[in-house]
C-alpha positions as CSV (number, residue, x, y, z in Angstrom):
1,X,-6.8,7.3,-6.3
2,X,-7.4,10.6,-6.5
3,X,-9.9,11.8,-3.7
4,X,-9.8,14.9,-2.3
5,X,-11.1,14.5,1.0
6,X,-8.3,12.2,2.5
7,X,-8.2,12.2,6.3
8,X,-5.3,14.7,7.5
9,X,-4.0,14.8,11.0
10,X,-4.7,17.9,12.1
11,X,-2.4,20.1,13.7
12,X,1.7,20.3,12.3
13,X,3.2,16.9,11.3
14,X,5.8,15.7,13.7
15,X,9.1,16.4,12.7
16,X,11.0,14.0,10.9
17,X,13.1,12.7,13.6
18,X,12.6,9.0,15.2
19,X,10.9,9.4,18.8
20,X,12.8,9.0,21.0
21,X,11.1,6.0,22.4
22,X,11.4,3.9,19.6
23,X,13.5,0.3,19.8
24,X,12.7,-0.8,16.3
25,X,11.9,0.5,13.0
26,X,10.4,-1.7,9.9
27,X,10.5,-1.0,5.9
28,X,6.7,-1.7,4.6
29,X,6.0,-1.8,1.1
30,X,2.6,-0.7,-0.3
31,X,2.1,-2.0,-3.6
32,X,-0.7,-2.1,-6.2
33,X,-1.7,-1.4,-9.9
34,X,-2.0,2.1,-11.3
35,X,-4.7,4.3,-9.2
36,X,-6.1,1.8,-6.7
37,X,-4.7,4.4,-3.9
38,X,-0.8,3.8,-3.2
39,X,-0.1,7.6,-2.7
40,X,-4.0,8.5,-0.8
41,X,-3.0,5.7,1.8
42,X,0.5,7.0,2.6
43,X,-0.4,10.4,2.9
44,X,-3.8,10.0,5.4
45,X,-1.7,7.2,7.7
46,X,1.7,9.1,7.9
47,X,2.6,11.0,11.1
48,X,5.1,13.4,8.7
49,X,4.9,15.3,6.1
50,X,4.6,12.5,3.3
51,X,7.4,12.6,0.4
52,X,5.9,12.0,-2.9
53,X,7.5,11.9,-6.3
54,X,4.2,12.6,-8.1
55,X,4.6,14.3,-11.6
56,X,1.8,15.4,-14.1
57,X,0.4,13.4,-16.6
58,X,0.6,14.1,-20.2
59,X,-0.2,13.0,-23.5
60,X,2.6,10.8,-23.9
61,X,1.1,7.9,-21.8
62,X,-2.0,8.0,-23.5
63,X,-1.5,4.3,-25.1
64,X,1.1,3.6,-22.3
65,X,-0.1,3.7,-18.9
66,X,-3.9,1.9,-18.0
67,X,-5.8,4.6,-16.4
68,X,-8.8,3.0,-16.0
69,X,-11.2,4.0,-13.3
70,X,-8.7,6.9,-13.1
71,X,-10.3,9.2,-15.6
72,X,-10.0,12.0,-13.0
73,X,-6.6,11.1,-12.0
74,X,-3.6,14.2,-13.1
75,X,-1.1,13.2,-11.4
76,X,1.2,9.4,-10.9
77,X,4.1,8.3,-9.0
78,X,7.0,7.8,-11.1
79,X,9.7,6.8,-7.7
80,X,8.1,6.5,-5.0
81,X,5.5,7.7,-1.6
82,X,7.1,7.3,1.7
83,X,5.8,8.1,5.1
84,X,6.1,7.2,8.8
85,X,3.9,6.3,11.2
86,X,4.1,4.8,15.1
87,X,2.5,1.7,15.5
88,X,3.6,2.1,19.3
89,X,5.8,4.1,21.1
90,X,8.8,1.7,20.5
91,X,7.6,0.5,16.8
92,X,7.7,2.9,14.1
93,X,6.8,1.8,10.5
94,X,8.7,3.4,7.6
95,X,6.0,3.0,4.6
96,X,7.0,3.0,0.5
97,X,4.5,3.1,-1.5
98,X,5.2,1.8,-5.3
99,X,4.7,3.1,-8.5
100,X,1.5,1.5,-10.2
101,X,2.5,1.8,-13.7
102,X,4.7,-1.2,-15.8
103,X,6.8,0.8,-16.7
104,X,8.2,2.1,-13.6
105,X,8.3,-1.5,-12.3
106,X,12.0,-1.6,-12.4
107,X,11.8,0.3,-9.1
108,X,10.2,-2.2,-7.6
109,X,13.3,-4.5,-6.8
110,X,15.0,-1.4,-4.6
111,X,12.3,-0.9,-2.7
112,X,11.3,-4.7,-1.6
113,X,15.0,-4.8,-0.5
114,X,14.8,-4.8,3.4
115,X,11.0,-4.9,3.3
116,X,9.5,-7.5,6.1
117,X,6.1,-7.4,4.6
118,X,3.5,-5.5,2.5
119,X,0.5,-4.0,2.1
120,X,-1.1,-5.1,-1.3
121,X,-4.0,-2.4,-2.1
122,X,-6.8,-4.1,-5.0
123,X,-9.5,-2.3,-7.1
124,X,-12.2,-4.8,-7.8
125,X,-12.2,-3.5,-10.8
126,X,-9.1,-4.9,-12.1
127,X,-8.4,-7.6,-9.7
128,X,-6.7,-8.9,-13.0
129,X,-3.7,-6.1,-12.3
130,X,-3.1,-7.7,-8.7
131,X,-1.4,-11.0,-10.2
132,X,1.7,-9.6,-11.5
133,X,2.0,-7.7,-7.6
134,X,1.8,-10.6,-5.9
135,X,3.7,-12.8,-7.7
136,X,6.6,-10.4,-7.7
137,X,6.8,-10.4,-3.7
138,X,5.9,-14.5,-3.4
139,X,9.3,-14.7,-5.6
140,X,11.1,-12.3,-3.4
141,X,9.5,-14.0,-0.1
142,X,8.1,-10.5,1.1
143,X,4.5,-11.7,3.1
144,X,1.7,-9.8,2.5
145,X,-2.0,-8.9,3.3
146,X,-4.7,-7.9,0.9
147,X,-6.4,-5.0,1.4
148,X,-9.4,-4.2,-1.1
149,X,-9.8,-0.1,-1.1
150,X,-13.4,0.8,-1.4
151,X,-14.3,2.9,-4.9
152,X,-18.0,3.7,-4.5
153,X,-18.8,2.1,-8.6
154,X,-16.8,-0.6,-7.1
155,X,-18.4,-4.2,-7.1
156,X,-18.3,-5.7,-3.8
157,X,-17.7,-9.5,-3.0
158,X,-17.7,-11.8,-0.2
159,X,-14.0,-12.8,1.0
160,X,-14.2,-16.1,0.4
161,X,-15.0,-15.5,-2.8
162,X,-12.1,-12.4,-3.8
163,X,-9.6,-15.5,-1.8
164,X,-10.7,-17.6,-5.2
165,X,-10.6,-15.1,-7.7
166,X,-7.2,-14.2,-6.0
167,X,-5.9,-17.8,-5.3
168,X,-4.9,-17.4,-2.3
169,X,-3.9,-19.8,0.6
170,X,-6.4,-19.0,3.8
171,X,-3.3,-17.6,6.1
172,X,-3.1,-14.5,3.5
173,X,-5.6,-11.7,5.3
174,X,-8.1,-10.0,3.0
175,X,-10.0,-6.8,4.5
176,X,-11.7,-4.0,3.0
177,X,-10.7,-0.1,4.0
178,X,-10.8,3.3,2.5
179,X,-7.3,4.2,2.4
180,X,-8.9,7.9,3.1
181,X,-9.0,7.7,6.1
182,X,-6.3,7.4,8.2
183,X,-8.2,4.6,11.2
184,X,-9.2,2.6,7.8
185,X,-5.4,2.4,7.4
186,X,-4.0,1.9,10.4
187,X,-5.9,-1.0,10.6
188,X,-4.6,-2.5,7.7
189,X,-1.1,-1.6,8.9
190,X,-2.0,-3.5,11.9
191,X,-3.4,-6.5,10.3
192,X,0.2,-6.8,8.3
193,X,1.8,-6.4,11.8
194,X,-0.3,-9.0,13.6
195,X,0.5,-11.7,10.6
196,X,3.8,-11.2,10.5
197,X,4.1,-11.8,13.9
198,X,1.8,-15.2,13.3
199,X,4.3,-15.5,11.0
200,X,7.1,-14.9,12.9
201,X,5.9,-17.8,16.0
202,X,5.7,-20.1,13.4
203,X,9.0,-19.5,12.8
204,X,7.7,-18.8,9.1
205,X,9.2,-15.5,8.9
206,X,13.3,-15.4,8.4
């Protein structure tokens, strides 16, 4: 998702040091297929200057990478994106965005290590690429929420239709978002934290 008008935090970003009030730091992964907006989400919401590992796309990727719906995309994540956001004075989230192309998925296992939860970004034009992503999270036992990124030309579906199409149980939150907007991306992360809290209260989170 290569939007030039994404939100940016006004003024200089905070220094990389954790706030002195922080009592807990949680690792969250942002996953999804190629071009769904993972880098954009990390960049829009991070309170520090995000780390990206984007490389220019070349002809070598033709026939290998699926760039459907991303004809204007000129760079791609080859390792990870990294950012940080303080949810409260005491709670900080470390955000790790995964590479979208299947040829880089071998990196996912390392990124999933120690993750408390995940956001699965979905493009309704390519729902099928989400199945393998969610399957890998389920195999690792990583709880997740599903965020449907708002692409201008993407079809809109009711949550019930998406839940059926993605074969998700009722308890997994599904919500719309615009990852270009900091407030929208933050709402997704807050939804994930509330979901993780509910699992913890039920004793389902270890």
